[in-house]
PyMOL commands that place a pseudoatom at each C-alpha (Angstrom):
pseudoatom trace, name=CA, resn=UNK, resi=1, chain=A, elem=C, hetatm=0, pos=[0.000, 0.000, 0.000]
pseudoatom trace, name=CA, resn=UNK, resi=2, chain=A, elem=C, hetatm=0, pos=[2.823, 2.362, 0.904]
pseudoatom trace, name=CA, resn=UNK, resi=3, chain=A, elem=C, hetatm=0, pos=[4.484, 1.744, -2.469]
pseudoatom trace, name=CA, resn=UNK, resi=4, chain=A, elem=C, hetatm=0, pos=[1.197, 2.421, -4.273]
pseudoatom trace, name=CA, resn=UNK, resi=5, chain=A, elem=C, hetatm=0, pos=[0.755, 5.678, -2.364]
pseudoatom trace, name=CA, resn=UNK, resi=6, chain=A, elem=C, hetatm=0, pos=[4.274, 6.771, -3.278]
pseudoatom trace, name=CA, resn=UNK, resi=7, chain=A, elem=C, hetatm=0, pos=[3.659, 5.881, -6.930]
pseudoatom trace, name=CA, resn=UNK, resi=8, chain=A, elem=C, hetatm=0, pos=[0.436, 7.900, -6.911]
pseudoatom trace, name=CA, resn=UNK, resi=9, chain=A, elem=C, hetatm=0, pos=[2.215, 10.863, -5.333]
pseudoatom trace, name=CA, resn=UNK, resi=10, chain=A, elem=C, hetatm=0, pos=[4.957, 10.723, -7.980]
pseudoatom trace, name=CA, resn=UNK, resi=11, chain=A, elem=C, hetatm=0, pos=[2.333, 10.519, -10.734]
pseudoatom trace, name=CA, resn=UNK, resi=12, chain=A, elem=C, hetatm=0, pos=[0.489, 13.546, -9.322]
pseudoatom trace, name=CA, resn=UNK, resi=13, chain=A, elem=C, hetatm=0, pos=[3.682, 15.578, -9.051]
pseudoatom trace, name=CA, resn=UNK, resi=14, chain=A, elem=C, hetatm=0, pos=[4.623, 14.666, -12.634]
pseudoatom trace, name=CA, resn=UNK, resi=15, chain=A, elem=C, hetatm=0, pos=[1.209, 15.794, -13.868]
pseudoatom trace, name=CA, resn=UNK, resi=16, chain=A, elem=C, hetatm=0, pos=[1.566, 19.117, -12.012]
pseudoatom trace, name=CA, resn=UNK, resi=17, chain=A, elem=C, hetatm=0, pos=[5.006, 19.638, -13.528]
pseudoatom trace, name=CA, resn=UNK, resi=18, chain=A, elem=C, hetatm=0, pos=[3.598, 19.019, -17.014]
pseudoatom trace, name=CA, resn=UNK, resi=19, chain=A, elem=C, hetatm=0, pos=[0.800, 21.546, -16.432]
pseudoatom trace, name=CA, resn=UNK, resi=20, chain=A, elem=C, hetatm=0, pos=[3.340, 24.109, -15.212]
pseudoatom trace, name=CA, resn=UNK, resi=21, chain=A, elem=C, hetatm=0, pos=[5.487, 23.568, -18.295]
pseudoatom trace, name=CA, resn=UNK, resi=22, chain=A, elem=C, hetatm=0, pos=[2.462, 23.954, -20.574]
pseudoatom trace, name=CA, resn=UNK, resi=23, chain=A, elem=C, hetatm=0, pos=[1.519, 27.206, -18.840]
pseudoatom trace, name=CA, resn=UNK, resi=24, chain=A, elem=C, hetatm=0, pos=[5.067, 28.519, -19.152]
pseudoatom trace, name=CA, resn=UNK, resi=25, chain=A, elem=C, hetatm=0, pos=[5.105, 27.505, -22.795]
pseudoatom trace, name=CA, resn=UNK, resi=26, chain=A, elem=C, hetatm=0, pos=[1.897, 29.439, -23.482]
pseudoatom trace, name=CA, resn=UNK, resi=27, chain=A, elem=C, hetatm=0, pos=[3.258, 32.496, -21.692]
pseudoatom trace, name=CA, resn=UNK, resi=28, chain=A, elem=C, hetatm=0, pos=[6.453, 32.296, -23.715]
pseudoatom trace, name=CA, resn=UNK, resi=29, chain=A, elem=C, hetatm=0, pos=[4.505, 31.921, -26.949]
pseudoatom trace, name=CA, resn=UNK, resi=30, chain=A, elem=C, hetatm=0, pos=[2.351, 34.951, -26.178]
pseudoatom trace, name=CA, resn=UNK, resi=31, chain=A, elem=C, hetatm=0, pos=[5.390, 37.021, -25.265]
pseudoatom trace, name=CA, resn=UNK, resi=32, chain=A, elem=C, hetatm=0, pos=[6.979, 35.958, -28.541]
pseudoatom trace, name=CA, resn=UNK, resi=33, chain=A, elem=C, hetatm=0, pos=[4.089, 37.355, -30.590]
pseudoatom trace, name=CA, resn=UNK, resi=34, chain=A, elem=C, hetatm=0, pos=[4.747, 40.687, -32.272]
pseudoatom trace, name=CA, resn=UNK, resi=35, chain=A, elem=C, hetatm=0, pos=[2.933, 43.589, -30.667]
pseudoatom trace, name=CA, resn=UNK, resi=36, chain=A, elem=C, hetatm=0, pos=[1.341, 44.421, -34.005]
pseudoatom trace, name=CA, resn=UNK, resi=37, chain=A, elem=C, hetatm=0, pos=[-0.264, 40.969, -34.154]
pseudoatom trace, name=CA, resn=UNK, resi=38, chain=A, elem=C, hetatm=0, pos=[-1.569, 41.199, -30.585]
pseudoatom trace, name=CA, resn=UNK, resi=39, chain=A, elem=C, hetatm=0, pos=[-2.993, 44.628, -31.384]
pseudoatom trace, name=CA, resn=UNK, resi=40, chain=A, elem=C, hetatm=0, pos=[-4.594, 43.249, -34.524]
pseudoatom trace, name=CA, resn=UNK, resi=41, chain=A, elem=C, hetatm=0, pos=[-6.241, 40.415, -32.583]
pseudoatom trace, name=CA, resn=UNK, resi=42, chain=A, elem=C, hetatm=0, pos=[-7.622, 42.887, -30.058]
pseudoatom trace, name=CA, resn=UNK, resi=43, chain=A, elem=C, hetatm=0, pos=[-8.985, 45.112, -32.842]
pseudoatom trace, name=CA, resn=UNK, resi=44, chain=A, elem=C, hetatm=0, pos=[-10.622, 42.101, -34.481]
pseudoatom trace, name=CA, resn=UNK, resi=45, chain=A, elem=C, hetatm=0, pos=[-12.297, 41.167, -31.193]
pseudoatom trace, name=CA, resn=UNK, resi=46, chain=A, elem=C, hetatm=0, pos=[-13.599, 44.720, -30.748]
pseudoatom trace, name=CA, resn=UNK, resi=47, chain=A, elem=C, hetatm=0, pos=[-14.817, 44.810, -34.355]
pseudoatom trace, name=CA, resn=UNK, resi=48, chain=A, elem=C, hetatm=0, pos=[-16.764, 41.600, -33.907]
pseudoatom trace, name=CA, resn=UNK, resi=49, chain=A, elem=C, hetatm=0, pos=[-18.324, 42.911, -30.716]
pseudoatom trace, name=CA, resn=UNK, resi=50, chain=A, elem=C, hetatm=0, pos=[-19.392, 46.128, -32.446]
pseudoatom trace, name=CA, resn=UNK, resi=51, chain=A, elem=C, hetatm=0, pos=[-20.634, 44.123, -35.425]
pseudoatom trace, name=CA, resn=UNK, resi=52, chain=A, elem=C, hetatm=0, pos=[-22.871, 42.048, -33.143]
pseudoatom trace, name=CA, resn=UNK, resi=53, chain=A, elem=C, hetatm=0, pos=[-24.372, 45.227, -31.690]
pseudoatom trace, name=CA, resn=UNK, resi=54, chain=A, elem=C, hetatm=0, pos=[-25.291, 46.503, -35.148]
pseudoatom trace, name=CA, resn=UNK, resi=55, chain=A, elem=C, hetatm=0, pos=[-26.664, 43.063, -36.050]
pseudoatom trace, name=CA, resn=UNK, resi=56, chain=A, elem=C, hetatm=0, pos=[-28.890, 42.945, -32.957]
pseudoatom trace, name=CA, resn=UNK, resi=57, chain=A, elem=C, hetatm=0, pos=[-30.175, 46.466, -33.608]
pseudoatom trace, name=CA, resn=UNK, resi=58, chain=A, elem=C, hetatm=0, pos=[-30.819, 45.588, -37.258]
pseudoatom trace, name=CA, resn=UNK, resi=59, chain=A, elem=C, hetatm=0, pos=[-32.713, 42.431, -36.279]
pseudoatom trace, name=CA, resn=UNK, resi=60, chain=A, elem=C, hetatm=0, pos=[-34.858, 44.451, -33.871]
pseudoatom trace, name=CA, resn=UNK, resi=61, chain=A, elem=C, hetatm=0, pos=[-35.632, 47.013, -36.583]
pseudoatom trace, name=CA, resn=UNK, resi=62, chain=A, elem=C, hetatm=0, pos=[-36.545, 44.250, -39.026]
pseudoatom trace, name=CA, resn=UNK, resi=63, chain=A, elem=C, hetatm=0, pos=[-38.886, 42.737, -36.445]
pseudoatom trace, name=CA, resn=UNK, resi=64, chain=A, elem=C, hetatm=0, pos=[-40.579, 46.105, -35.968]
pseudoatom trace, name=CA, resn=UNK, resi=65, chain=A, elem=C, hetatm=0, pos=[-40.791, 46.479, -39.750]
pseudoatom trace, name=CA, resn=UNK, resi=66, chain=A, elem=C, hetatm=0, pos=[-42.661, 43.198, -40.077]
pseudoatom trace, name=CA, resn=UNK, resi=67, chain=A, elem=C, hetatm=0, pos=[-45.013, 44.152, -37.254]
pseudoatom trace, name=CA, resn=UNK, resi=68, chain=A, elem=C, hetatm=0, pos=[-45.740, 47.614, -38.696]
pseudoatom trace, name=CA, resn=UNK, resi=69, chain=A, elem=C, hetatm=0, pos=[-49.254, 48.053, -40.035]
pseudoatom trace, name=CA, resn=UNK, resi=70, chain=A, elem=C, hetatm=0, pos=[-48.418, 51.023, -42.289]
pseudoatom trace, name=CA, resn=UNK, resi=71, chain=A, elem=C, hetatm=0, pos=[-46.515, 50.042, -45.441]
pseudoatom trace, name=CA, resn=UNK, resi=72, chain=A, elem=C, hetatm=0, pos=[-44.376, 53.204, -45.527]
pseudoatom trace, name=CA, resn=UNK, resi=73, chain=A, elem=C, hetatm=0, pos=[-43.395, 52.795, -41.889]
pseudoatom trace, name=CA, resn=UNK, resi=74, chain=A, elem=C, hetatm=0, pos=[-42.498, 49.146, -42.480]
pseudoatom trace, name=CA, resn=UNK, resi=75, chain=A, elem=C, hetatm=0, pos=[-40.260, 49.954, -45.424]
pseudoatom trace, name=CA, resn=UNK, resi=76, chain=A, elem=C, hetatm=0, pos=[-38.578, 52.797, -43.557]
pseudoatom trace, name=CA, resn=UNK, resi=77, chain=A, elem=C, hetatm=0, pos=[-37.731, 50.475, -40.675]
pseudoatom trace, name=CA, resn=UNK, resi=78, chain=A, elem=C, hetatm=0, pos=[-36.482, 47.880, -43.179]
pseudoatom trace, name=CA, resn=UNK, resi=79, chain=A, elem=C, hetatm=0, pos=[-34.141, 50.487, -44.691]
pseudoatom trace, name=CA, resn=UNK, resi=80, chain=A, elem=C, hetatm=0, pos=[-32.774, 51.233, -41.221]
pseudoatom trace, name=CA, resn=UNK, resi=81, chain=A, elem=C, hetatm=0, pos=[-32.308, 47.488, -40.652]
pseudoatom trace, name=CA, resn=UNK, resi=82, chain=A, elem=C, hetatm=0, pos=[-30.370, 47.206, -43.925]
pseudoatom trace, name=CA, resn=UNK, resi=83, chain=A, elem=C, hetatm=0, pos=[-28.167, 50.138, -42.871]
pseudoatom trace, name=CA, resn=UNK, resi=84, chain=A, elem=C, hetatm=0, pos=[-27.365, 48.420, -39.566]
pseudoatom trace, name=CA, resn=UNK, resi=85, chain=A, elem=C, hetatm=0, pos=[-26.584, 45.220, -41.466]
pseudoatom trace, name=CA, resn=UNK, resi=86, chain=A, elem=C, hetatm=0, pos=[-24.177, 47.170, -43.690]
pseudoatom trace, name=CA, resn=UNK, resi=87, chain=A, elem=C, hetatm=0, pos=[-22.376, 48.473, -40.597]
pseudoatom trace, name=CA, resn=UNK, resi=88, chain=A, elem=C, hetatm=0, pos=[-22.139, 44.949, -39.185]
pseudoatom trace, name=CA, resn=UNK, resi=89, chain=A, elem=C, hetatm=0, pos=[-20.785, 43.613, -42.496]
pseudoatom trace, name=CA, resn=UNK, resi=90, chain=A, elem=C, hetatm=0, pos=[-18.185, 46.389, -42.700]
pseudoatom trace, name=CA, resn=UNK, resi=91, chain=A, elem=C, hetatm=0, pos=[-16.887, 45.421, -39.255]
pseudoatom trace, name=CA, resn=UNK, resi=92, chain=A, elem=C, hetatm=0, pos=[-17.066, 41.642, -39.740]
pseudoatom trace, name=CA, resn=UNK, resi=93, chain=A, elem=C, hetatm=0, pos=[-17.579, 40.638, -43.388]
pseudoatom trace, name=CA, resn=UNK, resi=94, chain=A, elem=C, hetatm=0, pos=[-17.069, 36.945, -42.579]
pseudoatom trace, name=CA, resn=UNK, resi=95, chain=A, elem=C, hetatm=0, pos=[-20.248, 36.704, -40.484]
pseudoatom trace, name=CA, resn=UNK, resi=96, chain=A, elem=C, hetatm=0, pos=[-22.930, 35.238, -42.759]
pseudoatom trace, name=CA, resn=UNK, resi=97, chain=A, elem=C, hetatm=0, pos=[-25.724, 36.237, -40.365]
pseudoatom trace, name=CA, resn=UNK, resi=98, chain=A, elem=C, hetatm=0, pos=[-25.280, 39.930, -41.187]
pseudoatom trace, name=CA, resn=UNK, resi=99, chain=A, elem=C, hetatm=0, pos=[-25.491, 39.232, -44.932]
pseudoatom trace, name=CA, resn=UNK, resi=100, chain=A, elem=C, hetatm=0, pos=[-28.698, 37.262, -44.353]
pseudoatom trace, name=CA, resn=UNK, resi=101, chain=A, elem=C, hetatm=0, pos=[-30.111, 40.087, -42.228]
pseudoatom trace, name=CA, resn=UNK, resi=102, chain=A, elem=C, hetatm=0, pos=[-29.478, 42.527, -45.073]
pseudoatom trace, name=CA, resn=UNK, resi=103, chain=A, elem=C, hetatm=0, pos=[-31.113, 40.124, -47.546]
pseudoatom trace, name=CA, resn=UNK, resi=104, chain=A, elem=C, hetatm=0, pos=[-34.256, 39.925, -45.393]
pseudoatom trace, name=CA, resn=UNK, resi=105, chain=A, elem=C, hetatm=0, pos=[-34.331, 43.711, -44.996]
pseudoatom trace, name=CA, resn=UNK, resi=106, chain=A, elem=C, hetatm=0, pos=[-34.014, 44.173, -48.772]
pseudoatom trace, name=CA, resn=UNK, resi=107, chain=A, elem=C, hetatm=0, pos=[-36.743, 41.606, -49.379]
pseudoatom trace, name=CA, resn=UNK, resi=108, chain=A, elem=C, hetatm=0, pos=[-39.000, 43.565, -47.011]
pseudoatom trace, name=CA, resn=UNK, resi=109, chain=A, elem=C, hetatm=0, pos=[-38.423, 46.602, -49.229]
pseudoatom trace, name=CA, resn=UNK, resi=110, chain=A, elem=C, hetatm=0, pos=[-39.295, 44.644, -52.372]
pseudoatom trace, name=CA, resn=UNK, resi=111, chain=A, elem=C, hetatm=0, pos=[-35.720, 44.329, -53.712]
pseudoatom trace, name=CA, resn=UNK, resi=112, chain=A, elem=C, hetatm=0, pos=[-35.660, 40.596, -54.437]
pseudoatom trace, name=CA, resn=UNK, resi=113, chain=A, elem=C, hetatm=0, pos=[-32.712, 40.661, -56.856]
pseudoatom trace, name=CA, resn=UNK, resi=114, chain=A, elem=C, hetatm=0, pos=[-30.502, 42.611, -54.435]
pseudoatom trace, name=CA, resn=UNK, resi=115, chain=A, elem=C, hetatm=0, pos=[-31.561, 40.266, -51.631]
pseudoatom trace, name=CA, resn=UNK, resi=116, chain=A, elem=C, hetatm=0, pos=[-30.416, 37.276, -53.699]
pseudoatom trace, name=CA, resn=UNK, resi=117, chain=A, elem=C, hetatm=0, pos=[-27.004, 38.942, -54.052]
pseudoatom trace, name=CA, resn=UNK, resi=118, chain=A, elem=C, hetatm=0, pos=[-26.703, 39.190, -50.257]
pseudoatom trace, name=CA, resn=UNK, resi=119, chain=A, elem=C, hetatm=0, pos=[-27.661, 35.539, -49.871]
pseudoatom trace, name=CA, resn=UNK, resi=120, chain=A, elem=C, hetatm=0, pos=[-25.067, 34.647, -52.500]
pseudoatom trace, name=CA, resn=UNK, resi=121, chain=A, elem=C, hetatm=0, pos=[-22.449, 36.309, -50.285]
pseudoatom trace, name=CA, resn=UNK, resi=122, chain=A, elem=C, hetatm=0, pos=[-23.721, 34.545, -47.151]
pseudoatom trace, name=CA, resn=UNK, resi=123, chain=A, elem=C, hetatm=0, pos=[-23.833, 31.086, -48.723]
pseudoatom trace, name=CA, resn=UNK, resi=124, chain=A, elem=C, hetatm=0, pos=[-20.489, 31.215, -50.532]
pseudoatom trace, name=CA, resn=UNK, resi=125, chain=A, elem=C, hetatm=0, pos=[-17.283, 29.976, -48.876]
pseudoatom trace, name=CA, resn=UNK, resi=126, chain=A, elem=C, hetatm=0, pos=[-15.539, 30.996, -46.735]
pseudoatom trace, name=CA, resn=UNK, resi=127, chain=A, elem=C, hetatm=0, pos=[-18.357, 33.143, -45.277]
pseudoatom trace, name=CA, resn=UNK, resi=128, chain=A, elem=C, hetatm=0, pos=[-20.753, 30.178, -45.158]
pseudoatom trace, name=CA, resn=UNK, resi=129, chain=A, elem=C, hetatm=0, pos=[-18.461, 28.435, -42.647]
pseudoatom trace, name=CA, resn=UNK, resi=130, chain=A, elem=C, hetatm=0, pos=[-20.049, 30.558, -39.923]
pseudoatom trace, name=CA, resn=UNK, resi=131, chain=A, elem=C, hetatm=0, pos=[-23.432, 28.876, -40.569]
pseudoatom trace, name=CA, resn=UNK, resi=132, chain=A, elem=C, hetatm=0, pos=[-24.622, 25.554, -39.168]
pseudoatom trace, name=CA, resn=UNK, resi=133, chain=A, elem=C, hetatm=0, pos=[-26.122, 22.951, -41.531]
pseudoatom trace, name=CA, resn=UNK, resi=134, chain=A, elem=C, hetatm=0, pos=[-29.751, 23.855, -40.621]
pseudoatom trace, name=CA, resn=UNK, resi=135, chain=A, elem=C, hetatm=0, pos=[-28.937, 27.565, -41.104]
pseudoatom trace, name=CA, resn=UNK, resi=136, chain=A, elem=C, hetatm=0, pos=[-27.485, 26.842, -44.547]
pseudoatom trace, name=CA, resn=UNK, resi=137, chain=A, elem=C, hetatm=0, pos=[-30.619, 24.859, -45.337]
pseudoatom trace, name=CA, resn=UNK, resi=138, chain=A, elem=C, hetatm=0, pos=[-32.847, 27.806, -44.386]
pseudoatom trace, name=CA, resn=UNK, resi=139, chain=A, elem=C, hetatm=0, pos=[-30.658, 30.247, -46.318]
pseudoatom trace, name=CA, resn=UNK, resi=140, chain=A, elem=C, hetatm=0, pos=[-30.882, 28.139, -49.466]
pseudoatom trace, name=CA, resn=UNK, resi=141, chain=A, elem=C, hetatm=0, pos=[-34.649, 27.853, -49.022]
pseudoatom trace, name=CA, resn=UNK, resi=142, chain=A, elem=C, hetatm=0, pos=[-34.972, 31.633, -48.780]
pseudoatom trace, name=CA, resn=UNK, resi=143, chain=A, elem=C, hetatm=0, pos=[-32.833, 32.124, -51.896]
pseudoatom trace, name=CA, resn=UNK, resi=144, chain=A, elem=C, hetatm=0, pos=[-34.988, 29.608, -53.782]
pseudoatom trace, name=CA, resn=UNK, resi=145, chain=A, elem=C, hetatm=0, pos=[-38.140, 31.502, -52.759]
pseudoatom trace, name=CA, resn=UNK, resi=146, chain=A, elem=C, hetatm=0, pos=[-36.650, 34.746, -54.036]
pseudoatom trace, name=CA, resn=UNK, resi=147, chain=A, elem=C, hetatm=0, pos=[-35.428, 33.135, -57.265]
pseudoatom trace, name=CA, resn=UNK, resi=148, chain=A, elem=C, hetatm=0, pos=[-38.998, 32.117, -58.015]
pseudoatom trace, name=CA, resn=UNK, resi=149, chain=A, elem=C, hetatm=0, pos=[-40.119, 35.722, -57.476]
pseudoatom trace, name=CA, resn=UNK, resi=150, chain=A, elem=C, hetatm=0, pos=[-37.520, 37.480, -59.645]
pseudoatom trace, name=CA, resn=UNK, resi=151, chain=A, elem=C, hetatm=0, pos=[-38.594, 38.999, -62.982]
pseudoatom trace, name=CA, resn=UNK, resi=152, chain=A, elem=C, hetatm=0, pos=[-35.969, 37.006, -64.906]
pseudoatom trace, name=CA, resn=UNK, resi=153, chain=A, elem=C, hetatm=0, pos=[-36.816, 34.056, -67.146]
pseudoatom trace, name=CA, resn=UNK, resi=154, chain=A, elem=C, hetatm=0, pos=[-39.237, 31.818, -65.226]
pseudoatom trace, name=CA, resn=UNK, resi=155, chain=A, elem=C, hetatm=0, pos=[-37.477, 28.681, -66.392]
pseudoatom trace, name=CA, resn=UNK, resi=156, chain=A, elem=C, hetatm=0, pos=[-34.093, 29.965, -65.233]
pseudoatom trace, name=CA, resn=UNK, resi=157, chain=A, elem=C, hetatm=0, pos=[-35.591, 30.946, -61.885]
pseudoatom trace, name=CA, resn=UNK, resi=158, chain=A, elem=C, hetatm=0, pos=[-37.227, 27.553, -61.573]
pseudoatom trace, name=CA, resn=UNK, resi=159, chain=A, elem=C, hetatm=0, pos=[-34.024, 25.650, -62.368]
pseudoatom trace, name=CA, resn=UNK, resi=160, chain=A, elem=C, hetatm=0, pos=[-31.995, 27.758, -59.942]
pseudoatom trace, name=CA, resn=UNK, resi=161, chain=A, elem=C, hetatm=0, pos=[-34.630, 27.254, -57.249]
pseudoatom trace, name=CA, resn=UNK, resi=162, chain=A, elem=C, hetatm=0, pos=[-34.609, 23.470, -57.737]
pseudoatom trace, name=CA, resn=UNK, resi=163, chain=A, elem=C, hetatm=0, pos=[-30.810, 23.390, -57.357]
pseudoatom trace, name=CA, resn=UNK, resi=164, chain=A, elem=C, hetatm=0, pos=[-30.995, 25.425, -54.148]
pseudoatom trace, name=CA, resn=UNK, resi=165, chain=A, elem=C, hetatm=0, pos=[-33.841, 23.353, -52.728]
pseudoatom trace, name=CA, resn=UNK, resi=166, chain=A, elem=C, hetatm=0, pos=[-32.036, 20.087, -53.387]
pseudoatom trace, name=CA, resn=UNK, resi=167, chain=A, elem=C, hetatm=0, pos=[-28.978, 21.519, -51.606]
pseudoatom trace, name=CA, resn=UNK, resi=168, chain=A, elem=C, hetatm=0, pos=[-31.215, 22.759, -48.772]
pseudoatom trace, name=CA, resn=UNK, resi=169, chain=A, elem=C, hetatm=0, pos=[-32.629, 19.270, -48.238]
pseudoatom trace, name=CA, resn=UNK, resi=170, chain=A, elem=C, hetatm=0, pos=[-29.090, 17.909, -48.383]
pseudoatom trace, name=CA, resn=UNK, resi=171, chain=A, elem=C, hetatm=0, pos=[-28.170, 20.056, -45.366]
pseudoatom trace, name=CA, resn=UNK, resi=172, chain=A, elem=C, hetatm=0, pos=[-31.401, 19.266, -43.513]
pseudoatom trace, name=CA, resn=UNK, resi=173, chain=A, elem=C, hetatm=0, pos=[-33.460, 16.320, -44.726]
pseudoatom trace, name=CA, resn=UNK, resi=174, chain=A, elem=C, hetatm=0, pos=[-36.322, 17.301, -42.384]
pseudoatom trace, name=CA, resn=UNK, resi=175, chain=A, elem=C, hetatm=0, pos=[-36.746, 20.831, -43.688]
pseudoatom trace, name=CA, resn=UNK, resi=176, chain=A, elem=C, hetatm=0, pos=[-40.352, 20.236, -44.711]
pseudoatom trace, name=CA, resn=UNK, resi=177, chain=A, elem=C, hetatm=0, pos=[-40.782, 23.749, -46.117]
pseudoatom trace, name=CA, resn=UNK, resi=178, chain=A, elem=C, hetatm=0, pos=[-37.924, 23.153, -48.545]
pseudoatom trace, name=CA, resn=UNK, resi=179, chain=A, elem=C, hetatm=0, pos=[-39.357, 19.736, -49.394]
pseudoatom trace, name=CA, resn=UNK, resi=180, chain=A, elem=C, hetatm=0, pos=[-42.803, 21.181, -50.105]
pseudoatom trace, name=CA, resn=UNK, resi=181, chain=A, elem=C, hetatm=0, pos=[-41.409, 23.909, -52.341]
pseudoatom trace, name=CA, resn=UNK, resi=182, chain=A, elem=C, hetatm=0, pos=[-39.210, 21.383, -54.135]
pseudoatom trace, name=CA, resn=UNK, resi=183, chain=A, elem=C, hetatm=0, pos=[-42.276, 19.205, -54.702]
pseudoatom trace, name=CA, resn=UNK, resi=184, chain=A, elem=C, hetatm=0, pos=[-44.139, 22.189, -56.167]
pseudoatom trace, name=CA, resn=UNK, resi=185, chain=A, elem=C, hetatm=0, pos=[-41.193, 22.942, -58.471]
pseudoatom trace, name=CA, resn=UNK, resi=186, chain=A, elem=C, hetatm=0, pos=[-41.044, 19.328, -59.645]
pseudoatom trace, name=CA, resn=UNK, resi=187, chain=A, elem=C, hetatm=0, pos=[-44.790, 19.484, -60.268]
pseudoatom trace, name=CA, resn=UNK, resi=188, chain=A, elem=C, hetatm=0, pos=[-44.340, 22.590, -62.457]
pseudoatom trace, name=CA, resn=UNK, resi=189, chain=A, elem=C, hetatm=0, pos=[-41.604, 20.799, -64.393]
pseudoatom trace, name=CA, resn=UNK, resi=190, chain=A, elem=C, hetatm=0, pos=[-43.880, 17.827, -65.004]
pseudoatom trace, name=CA, resn=UNK, resi=191, chain=A, elem=C, hetatm=0, pos=[-41.737, 15.529, -62.817]
pseudoatom trace, name=CA, resn=UNK, resi=192, chain=A, elem=C, hetatm=0, pos=[-44.754, 14.041, -61.062]
pseudoatom trace, name=CA, resn=UNK, resi=193, chain=A, elem=C, hetatm=0, pos=[-43.110, 10.912, -59.656]
pseudoatom trace, name=CA, resn=UNK, resi=194, chain=A, elem=C, hetatm=0, pos=[-40.350, 12.979, -58.070]
pseudoatom trace, name=CA, resn=UNK, resi=195, chain=A, elem=C, hetatm=0, pos=[-42.889, 15.519, -56.810]
pseudoatom trace, name=CA, resn=UNK, resi=196, chain=A, elem=C, hetatm=0, pos=[-44.975, 12.818, -55.106]
pseudoatom trace, name=CA, resn=UNK, resi=197, chain=A, elem=C, hetatm=0, pos=[-41.892, 11.358, -53.405]
pseudoatom trace, name=CA, resn=UNK, resi=198, chain=A, elem=C, hetatm=0, pos=[-40.814, 14.752, -52.087]
pseudoatom trace, name=CA, resn=UNK, resi=199, chain=A, elem=C, hetatm=0, pos=[-44.298, 15.604, -50.788]
pseudoatom trace, name=CA, resn=UNK, resi=200, chain=A, elem=C, hetatm=0, pos=[-44.344, 12.246, -48.979]
pseudoatom trace, name=CA, resn=UNK, resi=201, chain=A, elem=C, hetatm=0, pos=[-40.964, 13.071, -47.404]
pseudoatom trace, name=CA, resn=UNK, resi=202, chain=A, elem=C, hetatm=0, pos=[-42.326, 16.453, -46.330]
pseudoatom trace, name=CA, resn=UNK, resi=203, chain=A, elem=C, hetatm=0, pos=[-45.352, 14.812, -44.723]
pseudoatom trace, name=CA, resn=UNK, resi=204, chain=A, elem=C, hetatm=0, pos=[-43.106, 12.388, -42.841]
pseudoatom trace, name=CA, resn=UNK, resi=205, chain=A, elem=C, hetatm=0, pos=[-41.005, 15.315, -41.605]
pseudoatom trace, name=CA, resn=UNK, resi=206, chain=A, elem=C, hetatm=0, pos=[-44.126, 17.232, -40.543]
pseudoatom trace, name=CA, resn=UNK, resi=207, chain=A, elem=C, hetatm=0, pos=[-47.368, 15.183, -40.473]
pseudoatom trace, name=CA, resn=UNK, resi=208, chain=A, elem=C, hetatm=0, pos=[-49.425, 18.381, -39.968]
pseudoatom trace, name=CA, resn=UNK, resi=209, chain=A, elem=C, hetatm=0, pos=[-48.145, 20.068, -43.146]
pseudoatom trace, name=CA, resn=UNK, resi=210, chain=A, elem=C, hetatm=0, pos=[-51.233, 21.106, -45.104]
pseudoatom trace, name=CA, resn=UNK, resi=211, chain=A, elem=C, hetatm=0, pos=[-49.080, 22.050, -48.098]
pseudoatom trace, name=CA, resn=UNK, resi=212, chain=A, elem=C, hetatm=0, pos=[-47.635, 18.525, -48.322]
pseudoatom trace, name=CA, resn=UNK, resi=213, chain=A, elem=C, hetatm=0, pos=[-51.129, 17.007, -48.003]
pseudoatom trace, name=CA, resn=UNK, resi=214, chain=A, elem=C, hetatm=0, pos=[-52.478, 19.319, -50.711]
pseudoatom trace, name=CA, resn=UNK, resi=215, chain=A, elem=C, hetatm=0, pos=[-49.577, 18.400, -53.008]
pseudoatom trace, name=CA, resn=UNK, resi=216, chain=A, elem=C, hetatm=0, pos=[-50.253, 14.680, -52.590]
pseudoatom trace, name=CA, resn=UNK, resi=217, chain=A, elem=C, hetatm=0, pos=[-53.960, 15.254, -53.167]
pseudoatom trace, name=CA, resn=UNK, resi=218, chain=A, elem=C, hetatm=0, pos=[-53.229, 17.030, -56.447]
pseudoatom trace, name=CA, resn=UNK, resi=219, chain=A, elem=C, hetatm=0, pos=[-51.010, 14.163, -57.608]
pseudoatom trace, name=CA, resn=UNK, resi=220, chain=A, elem=C, hetatm=0, pos=[-53.212, 11.279, -56.464]
for i in range(1, 220): cmd.bond("trace and resi %d" % i, "trace and resi %d" % (i + 1))
show_as sticks, trace
zoom trace
């Protein structure tokens, strides 16, 4: 027992020595960094913090815009939200959330084409790395919705929307809204077998989806 206790004590002391060496190594590494780099890291941290403030304010303005009963008031608040999103993007251009906020604010103002451009920026690498898989799925769904609304060639909008919706489902197979819209697009393209399958998937993901039920009823 005494030998085991001594072995345990030696093991504990060795572990403490290793921790001390690691701490010293980190201190040495930090001291070895150029002051310009440390300053740059601090500026980046401050920029991100300021960017988040503008993002939060923009999101609040967008929420008020959607709740506004007067159309002019709603669009004015949406313009303010877009301006806050621009400030957030200027401070932290790699945060996809700010690009998406601007897209939603532009959509609220009726600028679908410009909103698609913001979503393009949010969903393209390396900016898209800041999004989780479900967030990418929702972003692709929103872009598909806007692509179907743009005044460009309907066929080109439809094809682009199908590509985005397939990618959206790839990131989140239970995104029933994306599945329903994909089913509707397949239906418009005359791909009825594919449309039925997708509507069935949507109904499995959300058994209360009236849109999925209506799609299956149309195809039955």
